[in-house]
TORLO-514518 format. One record per atom (N, C-alpha, C, CB): residue number from 1; atom name; y, z, x; residue in one letter. Coordinates in steps of 0.2 Angstrom, whole numbers, plus 2048, in hexadecimal, padded with zeros to 3 digits. Glycine has a CB too. Example, Ala and Ser with C-alpha at 12.3 -4.5 7.8 and 13.67 -1.06 7.14 Angstrom:
% TORLO-514518
+-----+------+-----+-----+-----+------+
! pos ! site !   y !   z !   x ! code !
+-----+------+-----+-----+-----+------+
!   1 !    N ! 7E4 ! 827 ! 842 !    A !
!   1 !   CA ! 7EA ! 827 ! 83E !    A !
!   1 !    C ! 7F0 ! 827 ! 842 !    A !
!   1 !   CB ! 7EA ! 82D ! 839 !    A !
!   2 !    N ! 7F5 ! 823 ! 840 !    S !
!   2 !   CA ! 7FB ! 824 ! 844 !    S !
!   2 !    C ! 800 ! 827 ! 840 !    S !
!   2 !   CB ! 7FD ! 81D ! 846 !    S !
+-----+------+-----+-----+-----+------+
END
This chain:
% TORLO-514518
+-----+------+-----+-----+-----+------+
! pos ! site !   y !   z !   x ! code !
+-----+------+-----+-----+-----+------+
!   1 !    N ! 4F3 ! 1A7 ! 9C7 !    R !
!   1 !   CA ! 4F1 ! 1AA ! 9C0 !    R !
!   1 !    C ! 4F1 ! 1A4 ! 9BB !    R !
!   1 !   CB ! 4F6 ! 1AF ! 9BF !    R !
!   2 !    N ! 4EC ! 1A4 ! 9B7 !    S !
!   2 !   CA ! 4EB ! 19F ! 9B2 !    S !
!   2 !    C ! 4EF ! 1A1 ! 9AC !    S !
!   2 !   CB ! 4E4 ! 19E ! 9B1 !    S !
!   3 !    N ! 4F2 ! 19D ! 9A8 !    Q !
!   3 !   CA ! 4F6 ! 19E ! 9A2 !    Q !
!   3 !    C ! 4F3 ! 19A ! 99D !    Q !
!   3 !   CB ! 4FD ! 19C ! 9A3 !    Q !
!   4 !    N ! 4F3 ! 19D ! 997 !    K !
!   4 !   CA ! 4F0 ! 19A ! 991 !    K !
!   4 !    C ! 4F5 ! 194 ! 98F !    K !
!   4 !   CB ! 4EF ! 19F ! 98B !    K !
!   5 !    N ! 4F2 ! 18E ! 98E !    P !
!   5 !   CA ! 4F6 ! 188 ! 98C !    P !
!   5 !    C ! 4FA ! 189 ! 986 !    P !
!   5 !   CB ! 4F2 ! 182 ! 98C !    P !
!   6 !    N ! 4FF ! 186 ! 985 !    V !
!   6 !   CA ! 503 ! 187 ! 97F !    V !
!   6 !    C ! 502 ! 180 ! 97B !    V !
!   6 !   CB ! 50B ! 188 ! 980 !    V !
!   7 !    N ! 501 ! 180 ! 975 !    A !
!   7 !   CA ! 500 ! 17A ! 971 !    A !
!   7 !    C ! 507 ! 176 ! 971 !    A !
!   7 !   CB ! 4FE ! 17B ! 96A !    A !
!   8 !    N ! 506 ! 16F ! 972 !    Y !
!   8 !   CA ! 50C ! 16B ! 972 !    Y !
!   8 !    C ! 510 ! 16C ! 96B !    Y !
!   8 !   CB ! 50A ! 163 ! 972 !    Y !
!   9 !    N ! 50D ! 16D ! 966 !    S !
!   9 !   CA ! 510 ! 16E ! 95F !    S !
!   9 !    C ! 514 ! 175 ! 960 !    S !
!   9 !   CB ! 50C ! 16E ! 959 !    S !
!  10 !    N ! 512 ! 17A ! 963 !    D !
!  10 !   CA ! 516 ! 180 ! 964 !    D !
!  10 !    C ! 51C ! 17F ! 968 !    D !
!  10 !   CB ! 511 ! 185 ! 967 !    D !
!  11 !    N ! 51B ! 17B ! 96D !    L !
!  11 !   CA ! 521 ! 17A ! 972 !    L !
!  11 !    C ! 526 ! 176 ! 96E !    L !
!  11 !   CB ! 51E ! 176 ! 978 !    L !
!  12 !    N ! 524 ! 171 ! 96A !    L !
!  12 !   CA ! 529 ! 16D ! 966 !    L !
!  12 !    C ! 52C ! 171 ! 961 !    L !
!  12 !   CB ! 525 ! 167 ! 963 !    L !
!  13 !    N ! 528 ! 175 ! 95E !    D !
!  13 !   CA ! 52B ! 17A ! 959 !    D !
!  13 !    C ! 531 ! 17E ! 95C !    D !
!  13 !   CB ! 526 ! 17E ! 955 !    D !
!  14 !    N ! 52F ! 181 ! 962 !    A !
!  14 !   CA ! 533 ! 185 ! 966 !    A !
!  14 !    C ! 53A ! 181 ! 968 !    A !
!  14 !   CB ! 530 ! 188 ! 96C !    A !
!  15 !    N ! 539 ! 17B ! 96A !    A !
!  15 !   CA ! 53F ! 177 ! 96C !    A !
!  15 !    C ! 544 ! 176 ! 966 !    A !
!  15 !   CB ! 53D ! 171 ! 96F !    A !
!  16 !    N ! 541 ! 175 ! 960 !    H !
!  16 !   CA ! 545 ! 174 ! 95A !    H !
!  16 !    C ! 548 ! 17A ! 958 !    H !
!  16 !   CB ! 541 ! 171 ! 954 !    H !
!  17 !    N ! 545 ! 180 ! 959 !    S !
!  17 !   CA ! 547 ! 186 ! 957 !    S !
!  17 !    C ! 54D ! 188 ! 95C !    S !
!  17 !   CB ! 542 ! 18C ! 958 !    S !
!  18 !    N ! 54C ! 187 ! 963 !    F !
!  18 !   CA ! 551 ! 188 ! 968 !    F !
!  18 !    C ! 558 ! 184 ! 966 !    F !
!  18 !   CB ! 54F ! 187 ! 96F !    F !
!  19 !    N ! 557 ! 17E ! 964 !    A !
!  19 !   CA ! 55D ! 17A ! 963 !    A !
!  19 !    C ! 560 ! 17C ! 95D !    A !
!  19 !   CB ! 55A ! 172 ! 961 !    A !
!  20 !    N ! 55D ! 17F ! 958 !    D !
!  20 !   CA ! 560 ! 181 ! 952 !    D !
!  20 !    C ! 563 ! 188 ! 953 !    D !
!  20 !   CB ! 55A ! 183 ! 94C !    D !
!  21 !    N ! 561 ! 18C ! 957 !    L !
!  21 !   CA ! 564 ! 192 ! 959 !    L !
!  21 !    C ! 56A ! 191 ! 95D !    L !
!  21 !   CB ! 55F ! 197 ! 95D !    L !
!  22 !    N ! 56A ! 18C ! 961 !    S !
!  22 !   CA ! 570 ! 18B ! 965 !    S !
!  22 !    C ! 576 ! 187 ! 961 !    S !
!  22 !   CB ! 56F ! 186 ! 96B !    S !
!  23 !    N ! 575 ! 185 ! 95B !    G !
!  23 !   CA ! 57A ! 181 ! 957 !    G !
!  23 !    C ! 580 ! 186 ! 956 !    G !
!  23 !   CB ! 577 ! 180 ! 951 !    G !
!  24 !    N ! 580 ! 18C ! 954 !    P !
!  24 !   CA ! 586 ! 190 ! 953 !    P !
!  24 !    C ! 58A ! 191 ! 959 !    P !
!  24 !   CB ! 584 ! 196 ! 950 !    P !
!  25 !    N ! 587 ! 192 ! 95F !    A !
!  25 !   CA ! 58A ! 193 ! 965 !    A !
!  25 !    C ! 58E ! 18C ! 967 !    A !
!  25 !   CB ! 585 ! 195 ! 96B !    A !
!  26 !    N ! 58B ! 187 ! 965 !    T !
!  26 !   CA ! 58F ! 180 ! 967 !    T !
!  26 !    C ! 594 ! 17E ! 961 !    T !
!  26 !   CB ! 589 ! 17B ! 967 !    T !
!  27 !    N ! 592 ! 17E ! 95B !    L !
!  27 !   CA ! 596 ! 17B ! 956 !    L !
!  27 !    C ! 59C ! 17F ! 955 !    L !
!  27 !   CB ! 592 ! 17B ! 950 !    L !
!  28 !    N ! 59D ! 186 ! 956 !    K !
!  28 !   CA ! 5A3 ! 189 ! 955 !    K !
!  28 !    C ! 5A8 ! 187 ! 95A !    K !
!  28 !   CB ! 5A2 ! 191 ! 956 !    K !
!  29 !    N ! 5A7 ! 183 ! 95F !    H !
!  29 !   CA ! 5AC ! 180 ! 963 !    H !
!  29 !    C ! 5AD ! 178 ! 962 !    H !
!  29 !   CB ! 5A9 ! 181 ! 96B !    H !
!  30 !    N ! 5A9 ! 175 ! 95E !    F !
!  30 !   CA ! 5A9 ! 16E ! 95D !    F !
!  30 !    C ! 5B0 ! 16C ! 959 !    F !
!  30 !   CB ! 5A3 ! 16C ! 959 !    F !
!  31 !    N ! 5B3 ! 167 ! 95C !    R !
!  31 !   CA ! 5BA ! 165 ! 959 !    R !
!  31 !    C ! 5BF ! 16A ! 959 !    R !
!  31 !   CB ! 5B9 ! 162 ! 952 !    R !
!  32 !    N ! 5BF ! 16F ! 95E !    K !
!  32 !   CA ! 5C4 ! 174 ! 95F !    K !
!  32 !    C ! 5C6 ! 174 ! 966 !    K !
!  32 !   CB ! 5C1 ! 17B ! 95D !    K !
!  33 !    N ! 5CC ! 176 ! 968 !    P !
!  33 !   CA ! 5CE ! 176 ! 96F !    P !
!  33 !    C ! 5CA ! 17A ! 973 !    P !
!  33 !   CB ! 5D6 ! 178 ! 96F !    P !
!  34 !    N ! 5C7 ! 178 ! 978 !    V !
!  34 !   CA ! 5C3 ! 17C ! 97C !    V !
!  34 !    C ! 5C4 ! 17B ! 984 !    V !
!  34 !   CB ! 5BB ! 17B ! 97B !    V !
!  35 !    N ! 5C4 ! 180 ! 988 !    R !
!  35 !   CA ! 5C5 ! 17F ! 98F !    R !
!  35 !    C ! 5BF ! 17B ! 992 !    R !
!  35 !   CB ! 5C6 ! 186 ! 992 !    R !
!  36 !    N ! 5C1 ! 176 ! 996 !    V !
!  36 !   CA ! 5BC ! 172 ! 999 !    V !
!  36 !    C ! 5BC ! 173 ! 9A1 !    V !
!  36 !   CB ! 5BD ! 16A ! 998 !    V !
!  37 !    N ! 5B7 ! 175 ! 9A4 !    D !
!  37 !   CA ! 5B6 ! 177 ! 9AB !    D !
!  37 !    C ! 5B2 ! 171 ! 9AE !    D !
!  37 !   CB ! 5B2 ! 17D ! 9AC !    D !
!  38 !    N ! 5B4 ! 16F ! 9B4 !    D !
!  38 !   CA ! 5B1 ! 16A ! 9B8 !    D !
!  38 !    C ! 5AC ! 16C ! 9BD !    D !
!  38 !   CB ! 5B6 ! 165 ! 9BB !    D !
!  39 !    N ! 5A5 ! 16B ! 9BC !    K !
!  39 !   CA ! 5A0 ! 16E ! 9C0 !    K !
!  39 !    C ! 59E ! 169 ! 9C5 !    K !
!  39 !   CB ! 59B ! 171 ! 9BD !    K !
!  40 !    N ! 5A1 ! 163 ! 9C5 !    G !
!  40 !   CA ! 59F ! 15D ! 9C9 !    G !
!  40 !    C ! 5A1 ! 15E ! 9D0 !    G !
!  40 !   CB ! 5A2 ! 157 ! 9C6 !    G !
!  41 !    N ! 59E ! 15A ! 9D4 !    S !
!  41 !   CA ! 5A0 ! 159 ! 9DB !    S !
!  41 !    C ! 5A6 ! 155 ! 9DC !    S !
!  41 !   CB ! 59A ! 157 ! 9E0 !    S !
!  42 !    N ! 5A8 ! 154 ! 9E2 !    A !
!  42 !   CA ! 5AF ! 151 ! 9E4 !    A !
!  42 !    C ! 5AE ! 14A ! 9E1 !    A !
!  42 !   CB ! 5B0 ! 150 ! 9EB !    A !
!  43 !    N ! 5B3 ! 148 ! 9DD !    G !
!  43 !   CA ! 5B3 ! 141 ! 9DA !    G !
!  43 !    C ! 5AF ! 140 ! 9D4 !    G !
!  43 !   CB ! 5B1 ! 13C ! 9DF !    G !
!  44 !    N ! 5AB ! 145 ! 9D2 !    Y !
!  44 !   CA ! 5A7 ! 144 ! 9CC !    Y !
!  44 !    C ! 5A8 ! 149 ! 9C7 !    Y !
!  44 !   CB ! 59F ! 144 ! 9CE !    Y !
!  45 !    N ! 5AB ! 147 ! 9C1 !    F !
!  45 !   CA ! 5AC ! 14C ! 9BB !    F !
!  45 !    C ! 5A6 ! 14E ! 9B7 !    F !
!  45 !   CB ! 5B2 ! 149 ! 9B7 !    F !
!  46 !    N ! 5A4 ! 154 ! 9B7 !    D !
!  46 !   CA ! 59F ! 156 ! 9B4 !    D !
!  46 !    C ! 5A1 ! 15C ! 9AF !    D !
!  46 !   CB ! 599 ! 158 ! 9B8 !    D !
!  47 !    N ! 5A3 ! 15B ! 9A9 !    P !
!  47 !   CA ! 5A6 ! 160 ! 9A5 !    P !
!  47 !    C ! 5A1 ! 165 ! 9A2 !    P !
!  47 !   CB ! 5A9 ! 15D ! 99F !    P !
!  48 !    N ! 5A3 ! 16B ! 9A1 !    V !
!  48 !   CA ! 59F ! 171 ! 99E !    V !
!  48 !    C ! 5A4 ! 175 ! 99A !    V !
!  48 !   CB ! 59B ! 175 ! 9A4 !    V !
!  49 !    N ! 5A2 ! 177 ! 995 !    T !
!  49 !   CA ! 5A6 ! 17C ! 990 !    T !
!  49 !    C ! 5A2 ! 182 ! 98E !    T !
!  49 !   CB ! 5A8 ! 178 ! 98A !    T !
!  50 !    N ! 5A6 ! 186 ! 98B !    V !
!  50 !   CA ! 5A3 ! 18D ! 989 !    V !
!  50 !    C ! 59D ! 18B ! 984 !    V !
!  50 !   CB ! 5A8 ! 191 ! 985 !    V !
!  51 !    N ! 59E ! 185 ! 980 !    A !
!  51 !   CA ! 598 ! 183 ! 97C !    A !
!  51 !    C ! 592 ! 182 ! 980 !    A !
!  51 !   CB ! 59A ! 17D ! 978 !    A !
!  52 !    N ! 592 ! 17E ! 985 !    D !
!  52 !   CA ! 58C ! 17D ! 989 !    D !
!  52 !    C ! 589 ! 183 ! 98C !    D !
!  52 !   CB ! 58E ! 178 ! 98F !    D !
!  53 !    N ! 58D ! 188 ! 98E !    R !
!  53 !   CA ! 58B ! 18E ! 991 !    R !
!  53 !    C ! 588 ! 193 ! 98C !    R !
!  53 !   CB ! 590 ! 192 ! 995 !    R !
!  54 !    N ! 58B ! 193 ! 986 !    G !
!  54 !   CA ! 589 ! 197 ! 981 !    G !
!  54 !    C ! 582 ! 195 ! 97E !    G !
!  54 !   CB ! 58E ! 197 ! 97B !    G !
!  55 !    N ! 582 ! 18E ! 97D !    A !
!  55 !   CA ! 57B ! 18B ! 97A !    A !
!  55 !    C ! 576 ! 18D ! 97F !    A !
!  55 !   CB ! 57C ! 184 ! 979 !    A !
!  56 !    N ! 577 ! 18C ! 986 !    E !
!  56 !   CA ! 572 ! 18D ! 98B !    E !
!  56 !    C ! 570 ! 195 ! 98B !    E !
!  56 !   CB ! 574 ! 18B ! 992 !    E !
!  57 !    N ! 574 ! 199 ! 98A !    R !
!  57 !   CA ! 573 ! 1A0 ! 98A !    R !
!  57 !    C ! 56E ! 1A2 ! 984 !    R !
!  57 !   CB ! 579 ! 1A4 ! 989 !    R !
!  58 !    N ! 570 ! 19F ! 97E !    V !
!  58 !   CA ! 56C ! 1A0 ! 978 !    V !
!  58 !    C ! 565 ! 19D ! 979 !    V !
!  58 !   CB ! 56F ! 19D ! 972 !    V !
!  59 !    N ! 564 ! 197 ! 97C !    I !
!  59 !   CA ! 55E ! 194 ! 97C !    I !
!  59 !    C ! 559 ! 198 ! 982 !    I !
!  59 !   CB ! 55E ! 18D ! 97F !    I !
!  60 !    N ! 55C ! 19A ! 987 !    V !
!  60 !   CA ! 559 ! 19E ! 98C !    V !
!  60 !    C ! 556 ! 1A5 ! 989 !    V !
!  60 !   CB ! 55D ! 19F ! 992 !    V !
!  61 !    N ! 55A ! 1A8 ! 986 !    K !
!  61 !   CA ! 558 ! 1AF ! 983 !    K !
!  61 !    C ! 552 ! 1AE ! 97E !    K !
!  61 !   CB ! 55E ! 1B2 ! 97F !    K !
!  62 !    N ! 553 ! 1A9 ! 97A !    A !
!  62 !   CA ! 54D ! 1A7 ! 975 !    A !
!  62 !    C ! 547 ! 1A5 ! 978 !    A !
!  62 !   CB ! 550 ! 1A2 ! 970 !    A !
!  63 !    N ! 548 ! 1A1 ! 97D !    L !
!  63 !   CA ! 542 ! 19E ! 981 !    L !
!  63 !    C ! 53F ! 1A4 ! 985 !    L !
!  63 !   CB ! 545 ! 199 ! 986 !    L !
!  64 !    N ! 542 ! 1A8 ! 988 !    K !
!  64 !   CA ! 53F ! 1AE ! 98C !    K !
!  64 !    C ! 53C ! 1B3 ! 987 !    K !
!  64 !   CB ! 544 ! 1B1 ! 990 !    K !
!  65 !    N ! 53E ! 1B3 ! 981 !    A !
!  65 !   CA ! 53B ! 1B8 ! 97C !    A !
!  65 !    C ! 535 ! 1B5 ! 979 !    A !
!  65 !   CB ! 540 ! 1B9 ! 976 !    A !
!  66 !    N ! 535 ! 1AE ! 979 !    R !
!  66 !   CA ! 52F ! 1AB ! 976 !    R !
!  66 !    C ! 529 ! 1A9 ! 97B !    R !
!  66 !   CB ! 531 ! 1A5 ! 972 !    R !
!  67 !    N ! 52C ! 1A7 ! 981 !    F !
!  67 !   CA ! 527 ! 1A5 ! 986 !    F !
!  67 !    C ! 52A ! 1A8 ! 98D !    F !
!  67 !   CB ! 527 ! 19D ! 987 !    F !
!  68 !    N ! 528 ! 1AF ! 98E !    S !
!  68 !   CA ! 52B ! 1B3 ! 993 !    S !
!  68 !    C ! 529 ! 1B0 ! 99A !    S !
!  68 !   CB ! 529 ! 1BA ! 992 !    S !
!  69 !    N ! 523 ! 1AC ! 99A !    D !
!  69 !   CA ! 521 ! 1AA ! 9A1 !    D !
!  69 !    C ! 523 ! 1A3 ! 9A3 !    D !
!  69 !   CB ! 519 ! 1AA ! 9A1 !    D !
!  70 !    N ! 527 ! 1A0 ! 99E !    H !
!  70 !   CA ! 529 ! 199 ! 9A0 !    H !
!  70 !    C ! 52F ! 199 ! 9A4 !    H !
!  70 !   CB ! 52A ! 195 ! 999 !    H !
!  71 !    N ! 52F ! 194 ! 9A8 !    G !
!  71 !   CA ! 535 ! 193 ! 9AD !    G !
!  71 !    C ! 53B ! 18F ! 9A9 !    G !
!  71 !   CB ! 533 ! 18F ! 9B3 !    G !
!  72 !    N ! 541 ! 18F ! 9AB !    I !
!  72 !   CA ! 546 ! 18C ! 9A8 !    I !
!  72 !    C ! 54B ! 189 ! 9AE !    I !
!  72 !   CB ! 54A ! 191 ! 9A4 !    I !
!  73 !    N ! 54C ! 183 ! 9AD !    L !
!  73 !   CA ! 551 ! 17F ! 9B1 !    L !
!  73 !    C ! 557 ! 17D ! 9AC !    L !
!  73 !   CB ! 54E ! 179 ! 9B5 !    L !
!  74 !    N ! 55D ! 181 ! 9AD !    G !
!  74 !   CA ! 562 ! 180 ! 9A8 !    G !
!  74 !    C ! 568 ! 17D ! 9AC !    G !
!  74 !   CB ! 565 ! 187 ! 9A5 !    G !
!  75 !    N ! 56B ! 178 ! 9A8 !    E !
!  75 !   CA ! 571 ! 174 ! 9AB !    E !
!  75 !    C ! 576 ! 179 ! 9AD !    E !
!  75 !   CB ! 573 ! 16F ! 9A6 !    E !
!  76 !    N ! 578 ! 17E ! 9A9 !    E !
!  76 !   CA ! 57E ! 182 ! 9AA !    E !
!  76 !    C ! 57C ! 188 ! 9AF !    E !
!  76 !   CB ! 580 ! 184 ! 9A4 !    E !
!  77 !    N ! 576 ! 18B ! 9AE !    F !
!  77 !   CA ! 575 ! 191 ! 9B2 !    F !
!  77 !    C ! 56F ! 191 ! 9B7 !    F !
!  77 !   CB ! 573 ! 197 ! 9AD !    F !
!  78 !    N ! 56C ! 18B ! 9B8 !    G !
!  78 !   CA ! 568 ! 18A ! 9BD !    G !
!  78 !    C ! 560 ! 18C ! 9BB !    G !
!  78 !   CB ! 56A ! 18E ! 9C3 !    G !
!  79 !    N ! 55D ! 18E ! 9C0 !    Y !
!  79 !   CA ! 555 ! 18F ! 9C0 !    Y !
!  79 !    C ! 554 ! 196 ! 9BF !    Y !
!  79 !   CB ! 552 ! 18C ! 9C6 !    Y !
!  80 !    N ! 54F ! 197 ! 9BA !    V !
!  80 !   CA ! 54C ! 19E ! 9B9 !    V !
!  80 !    C ! 545 ! 19D ! 9B9 !    V !
!  80 !   CB ! 54E ! 1A1 ! 9B1 !    V !
!  81 !    N ! 542 ! 1A0 ! 9BF !    P !
!  81 !   CA ! 53B ! 19E ! 9C0 !    P !
!  81 !    C ! 537 ! 1A2 ! 9BA !    P !
!  81 !   CB ! 539 ! 1A1 ! 9C7 !    P !
!  82 !    N ! 531 ! 19F ! 9B9 !    G !
!  82 !   CA ! 52C ! 1A1 ! 9B5 !    G !
!  82 !    C ! 525 ! 1A2 ! 9B8 !    G !
!  82 !   CB ! 52B ! 19C ! 9AF !    G !
!  83 !    N ! 521 ! 1A6 ! 9B5 !    E !
!  83 !   CA ! 51A ! 1A7 ! 9B9 !    E !
!  83 !    C ! 515 ! 1A2 ! 9B6 !    E !
!  83 !   CB ! 518 ! 1AE ! 9B7 !    E !
!  84 !    N ! 516 ! 19F ! 9B1 !    G !
!  84 !   CA ! 512 ! 19A ! 9AE !    G !
!  84 !    C ! 513 ! 193 ! 9B0 !    G !
!  84 !   CB ! 512 ! 19A ! 9A7 !    G !
!  85 !    N ! 50F ! 18E ! 9AE !    P !
!  85 !   CA ! 50F ! 187 ! 9B0 !    P !
!  85 !    C ! 515 ! 183 ! 9AC !    P !
!  85 !   CB ! 509 ! 184 ! 9AF !    P !
!  86 !    N ! 518 ! 187 ! 9A8 !    Y !
!  86 !   CA ! 51D ! 183 ! 9A4 !    Y !
!  86 !    C ! 524 ! 184 ! 9A6 !    Y !
!  86 !   CB ! 51D ! 185 ! 99C !    Y !
!  87 !    N ! 528 ! 17F ! 9A6 !    R !
!  87 !   CA ! 52F ! 17F ! 9A8 !    R !
!  87 !    C ! 533 ! 17B ! 9A3 !    R !
!  87 !   CB ! 531 ! 17C ! 9AF !    R !
!  88 !    N ! 538 ! 17E ! 9A0 !    W !
!  88 !   CA ! 53D ! 17B ! 99B !    W !
!  88 !    C ! 543 ! 178 ! 99F !    W !
!  88 !   CB ! 53F ! 180 ! 995 !    W !
!  89 !    N ! 545 ! 172 ! 99D !    V !
!  89 !   CA ! 54B ! 170 ! 9A0 !    V !
!  89 !    C ! 551 ! 16F ! 99B !    V !
!  89 !   CB ! 54A ! 169 ! 9A3 !    V !
!  90 !    N ! 556 ! 173 ! 99C !    L !
!  90 !   CA ! 55B ! 174 ! 996 !    L !
!  90 !    C ! 562 ! 170 ! 998 !    L !
!  90 !   CB ! 55D ! 17B ! 995 !    L !
!  91 !    N ! 564 ! 16C ! 993 !    D !
!  91 !   CA ! 56A ! 169 ! 994 !    D !
!  91 !    C ! 56D ! 16A ! 98D !    D !
!  91 !   CB ! 56A ! 161 ! 995 !    D !
!  92 !    N ! 571 ! 170 ! 98C !    P !
!  92 !   CA ! 573 ! 172 ! 985 !    P !
!  92 !    C ! 577 ! 16D ! 981 !    P !
!  92 !   CB ! 577 ! 178 ! 986 !    P !
!  93 !    N ! 57C ! 16A ! 984 !    I !
!  93 !   CA ! 57F ! 165 ! 980 !    I !
!  93 !    C ! 57E ! 15E ! 985 !    I !
!  93 !   CB ! 587 ! 166 ! 97F !    I !
!  94 !    N ! 57A ! 15A ! 982 !    D !
!  94 !   CA ! 579 ! 153 ! 986 !    D !
!  94 !    C ! 57F ! 14F ! 983 !    D !
!  94 !   CB ! 572 ! 150 ! 984 !    D !
!  95 !    N ! 584 ! 14F ! 987 !    G !
!  95 !   CA ! 58A ! 14B ! 985 !    G !
!  95 !    C ! 590 ! 14F ! 984 !    G !
!  95 !   CB ! 589 ! 147 ! 97F !    G !
!  96 !    N ! 591 ! 153 ! 989 !    T !
!  96 !   CA ! 597 ! 158 ! 989 !    T !
!  96 !    C ! 59E ! 154 ! 988 !    T !
!  96 !   CB ! 597 ! 15C ! 98F !    T !
!  97 !    N ! 59E ! 14E ! 98C !    R !
!  97 !   CA ! 5A4 ! 14A ! 98B !    R !
!  97 !    C ! 5A6 ! 149 ! 984 !    R !
!  97 !   CB ! 5A4 ! 144 ! 990 !    R !
!  98 !    N ! 5A1 ! 146 ! 980 !    G !
!  98 !   CA ! 5A1 ! 144 ! 979 !    G !
!  98 !    C ! 5A3 ! 14B ! 975 !    G !
!  98 !   CB ! 59B ! 141 ! 977 !    G !
!  99 !    N ! 5A0 ! 150 ! 977 !    F !
!  99 !   CA ! 5A1 ! 156 ! 973 !    F !
!  99 !    C ! 5A8 ! 158 ! 974 !    F !
!  99 !   CB ! 59C ! 15C ! 976 !    F !
! 100 !    N ! 5AB ! 158 ! 97A !    I !
! 100 !   CA ! 5B2 ! 15A ! 97B !    I !
! 100 !    C ! 5B7 ! 155 ! 977 !    I !
! 100 !   CB ! 5B3 ! 159 ! 983 !    I !
! 101 !    N ! 5B5 ! 14F ! 976 !    M !
! 101 !   CA ! 5B9 ! 14A ! 973 !    M !
! 101 !    C ! 5B8 ! 14B ! 96B !    M !
! 101 !   CB ! 5B7 ! 143 ! 975 !    M !
! 102 !    N ! 5B3 ! 14F ! 969 !    G !
! 102 !   CA ! 5B2 ! 150 ! 962 !    G !
! 102 !    C ! 5AE ! 14B ! 95E !    G !
! 102 !   CB ! 5B9 ! 150 ! 95E !    G !
+-----+------+-----+-----+-----+------+
END
């Protein structure tokens, strides 16, 4: 099934919008004690917090509302297939270790 292409400027505007929307979910935990889970494999520490998960939830919800046919590959919640040719790759907090340290 053929999908109408989305202009690059619309995708970029959407990405900025999603980042702005996720800010409150992230910043309310910044420089505050937060539980840190380790999702890494044996011998590899890969931290994740409620801030990471909350930000990804917000982004996925907004993304599906705006581009319902786009796929999503999220770092925290995995793959959500889409029907169109577009796939977003989400890393809600790039630098969770730094985020944890404040």
